Every structure is written in structure tokens, then in C-alpha cells.
N, C-alpha and C positions, 0 to 999 in steps of 0.2 A: 503495500499500501505506500500510496505517496505519502509524503512528508502531514499532517495536514488533515489527511483523509478524515470526514463526516459521514458514519452512514446514514446518519436518521437526516441528515440534508435531504429537503423534496418531499418526507414524510406530514402526512399529520393524522396526531394519535385520534381514535375514534373515540365519538359521542358519547358518553355512558349512556349504558338500557337505564331508560327509568324504572324497567320493571324491576331490571335489577338493584336498583337502590332500593327499591323499598322493600326488598326483601333482605337488605346486607345485613351481613352478621353483627352482632352487638357490639360496640367497642368501647364502650364507656362500662363503669359497675354502675350496676343498678342502685336505685336512692327512692324512701319516700316518697311520694308527694304529700307537697306537704297541707296543712288546711285552705290557707286561700291559694293556691294552685288548683284544689280540688271545687271549690267555688267559682270559678273562672271556665273551667270547664262543668260541673251542674246549670251552667247556666245558658248554655248552646242545648242543653237535656230537654223535654218532655218533661210534663210534672210526675207524669207517670214516670218514666226512668228517672226519674230522681230519688223517687223513694225505694226502688232498688240500688241508686248506688249510693246511697248514703248508710243504706243498711249492711253493702261492703265493707265501705271506709270506717263508720262509724262501733257498728256490733262487729264486724269483724267477718263477716258471714261469705261461704260459696257461693257462687251466682246462685247456683241453683238452692243451695238454700234459703235464700232472698224473693225467690219467684215459689216456694216456695210454704211459706208464709200465710198462717189464714189470718182473718182479723180475732177470731176465739183466740191466738193464742197472745194477743196483745194485749195484759190487764193493766190497767189504768192505777196508779196510787196518788191519783192528785199532781203530786211535785214530779216523782221519778213512775218509773211503770218495771212490772217484767215482759219479757224477749222470750216464750220458750220455740225453740230450733227443731223444729221433729217431723219434718215432711219436704220433699223436693219439688220444681216444678218447674216451668217455665220453658220444658221440650217435651218432645217425645218419651217415655220412660217402661222398660221393658219389669211387668209385674206376672204373677202366677194369677189364675181367678180358681175360684172355685173348685172346675174341675181339672186343675192340671198344669191347664195351656196356658203360654205367653203372650200375652195381650200388652199394647202400646196404651199408657193413658196419659195425661199431659199434669197431672200430680197423685206422690206416692205415701204412705205416709211411715217413712223409713228413710233413716241418712245414710249416703253414703260410709258410714261406718260408724262402728254400737260407740264408739267414743262419740262422735255427731251429735246424739241429741243432747241437749242442756237447757238450763232456764240462764239468759240471764238478764244482771239488772242493766235497766236502761237511762242514762245520763237524760238531764230534762231536758235538753237542748233537744236532744233525741225525741223525747216525748214529746214535745210539740210539733213538731215534723207530725208525727205519727196519729196525732188528735185532727189535725188539719187533714189531714189522707181518709182517715175512717173518715169524716164529716163531710164532705168534696164528694166520696168515690163509692162509701158505703151504707150511708147515712139516708131514709127516707124523709126529701123535702117537707112532705106534708104533715106524717104519723112522728118523726122523729127517729123510728124504729130505724137500729143496726143488723145490715143483713150480715150478722156473725160466721158464716158456712164457709162466708166468700174467700178469695186470696188475696191479701193485702195490695199488693200489684197487679190494680184489673188488667184484662185484657182491652187492646185497641179497637181489636177486630170483633172478638168473640169473648163471652164472658170469660171468666176464668183460665184464661188460655191464653195471658203474655209470654211473649216469648223470646226464649234467648240471643236470638240471633238481631231480630232488629236493635235489642238494646247492644246487645256490643258493636251495631255497626256504628249506630247514635251516639256510644263512645268514641272511638276512633277517631269519627268525624267533629266532633266537640274538644277532641284531646290536638286534632292538628287545628282547628280554625284558634285555639290558643297557642299555640305551638309549642305544644307539650306532646306530642306525639313520638312513634318510635325513634324518624327518623332527626327528629330538633335534641330530643335527649341522649338517642346514640344504644337505647337499651329498649327491649321491651313494652308499651306500655297496653295494659290491656288488663282487662275488669279486672284482674286478678293481682293486681298491685294494687288494688285502695285496700285487698285483706291482707298485701304483706304490709302495707303501712302502716295498720293499726297495729300486728304483729310486732313493728319495728317499735313502735313507738312505745308497744310495752316491756318490750324486753330492756330497754335503755330510761326506763322509770322505777326510780330506788325505792322502796316499801311498798314493791308487790311480790307477793312471794310466786319461784319459779310452777310452782301445780295449778296455781290460780289461773296463770296466763297462759300455761296449755288447757287448764279447762273452759275457756272463755273465747279459745283461740275453737274448740271441739276438740282436741287432741287427748292420750290419757295424761296420767301425771306423771310419768317416767315409762323411762326404754326396758327396764330391767324388769327380772321378775314383783317385786317389791309394789311397781307404779303399774304393771300391765293386772297383776293378778288382787294383789293385794289391799290395795287403794282406792276404795271407793267414794262415790261422790258425798262432799261434804252433806249433811241433810239441810242444813241452813246456807242462806244467800247473803249472811253478813260479811265474807269475805270479799266476793264482786261487789258489793257500795264501794271497795276501793275505784278498783277497776273505772264504775262510771262515775266520781267524783275525779280524779283523774280526767279524762276522757273529757268531762263537763268545764274544768279549767283551760284544759287545753283548744278548744274548741273556743268560749268565752274568749280568750286571750287572744283568739288570729284573728275570726272571725266573726264571734256573736250570737251568731244562728247560725241553722240552716234552712232557713226560708230562704233559699235564692230565686229573685226575679226569673225568670227566662225569655228567652229570645224564639223559645219556638211554640208555636200552635201547632196546638192538637186535633190528630184528623180522627173521629172516633166515625168506626162499621160503623155499619146499617142498621144491625143488632143489638147495639148501644146507644140506644136514644134517650135512658135517661142520665147519662151523660153526656150526651151533646153538646147542653146546655151550659156545659158549667165556659 
């Protein structure tokens, strides 16, 4: 080669494929989504999807658990409240009927794991949101009667058939709109990150026992024989009050309230005539 020969002279680098950019492997260490960031995302979600969103970010629920909550699972204690996590929903779930046949249902009364069934103490700010949701979506405006058998997260097109897919897509679009998407942050931003965020908040919070953190998130108290076999659920919920107090303080100190105004209008399906007037 003659001196000064440049083999790249005259060549142009190909333009990156946008599809490849969207599926790029994470380049940064994942981190929790802070409450102010979550409020920005919630501002682009339907009011219905906001309920599932905050159930994940505040109560640490899996996405199927948040869509599986019934109105009867919420107990209002006047200030705070209780929330029973004991069902799944939001997609087709396989169960066996009375004849032993496998059928697909939109809701089932079992959890992903046995440890997933739990009762949580609801922070005051979260209870405010749940009261508004129950009054708006599940209370007869004429009689004041509450439909306690309904799913807490109502369906947009059919009653009790709210879907995870629409929520996942809305979450992704909302995160991108606020430049908090996977490409922007360099790691995967999906609904499960909300559950990881509250778990991280509690993990680094002093004064909360490890067993309490694990039970709040729906895991066993420990991985050894003592935790898996011999440690039973504590019969009282006093220990979980600590978690509710910590979450209350974090939310009030950062965004104040979970009642976030939204830019998204709800387009109800034809069967949701009772909710179309909202």
C-alpha cells in the first residue's frame, strides 16, 4: 500500500435500522422510577390504567395481580385501608372446570405462587385514589350501591375484561412521551419496573424487617427451610403498617397525591353504557 492510503476513503457508514435501535440491548444499570417520574407517566394514561399503574408502583403488585383485584378486596378503614391480593386477571388464564377440562377465563382466584396471597395495609394517599375509583367506576349514582363483585380495574370495552395488552402499550407510549422510555434511559422500561421500584425503595429503607419486605412483595419470608417451611404469616398486620407509613411519607414528600390529571380521554366500548357518562 502506498503511504497515506486510507481504505475507508469514499465509503459511507450505513444508517442504523430504527427497528434495531428499539431492540438494542440495555446499556445502563436499571434504576427505580421515582415518584415524580411516575406522575409524569401517569399524566398520559387513561384514568382506568392509572389505577393499575399505581397499584403496581405503590402496592408492589404484579401486573396480573393488579388486574385481578376485586372491589370486595378493598377494605376502607376511614384513613388507610386493607387490600387483599388473592386473584389474577387482565388476560386469558387457564383453569380446570368441574369436569377436569382446561378452559380459559378472564379472572381466577389463585395467585402465581402460594406466597402471593397476602393482605396489605394501604397508605392513606393510595386509599384516596381507590375511593375515587370505586365511586366513579363501581357505584350506582342513583342508589349509591357499590358493585363489590366487579373487578377494581374496569374494562374499557367489556365489563370485567380489562386487558393487560392495552395497559402495556399505553404505559410504553406514556413513558416515551416523557422521554422515560427504554431508549431514553438505556434499560428496559416496562410495567414490571414499577414493582421493582417499590421493592427497591423498601430494600434501602431502614426500620423495616426483611421478612416484612418479602411478604409485602408476595414472597416467602426466606429461602432456607426456616423461611420456606416453618415461618408462617404473622396473624396481625401491625408490622405492615410500617410499610404503609413509609410509602405515605415518600409520596407526600415527592408528589403529594396520586390523583394525577390526565391528557387521555377514555373511549368506552358499547357495552360500558354506565361508564360512558364519566
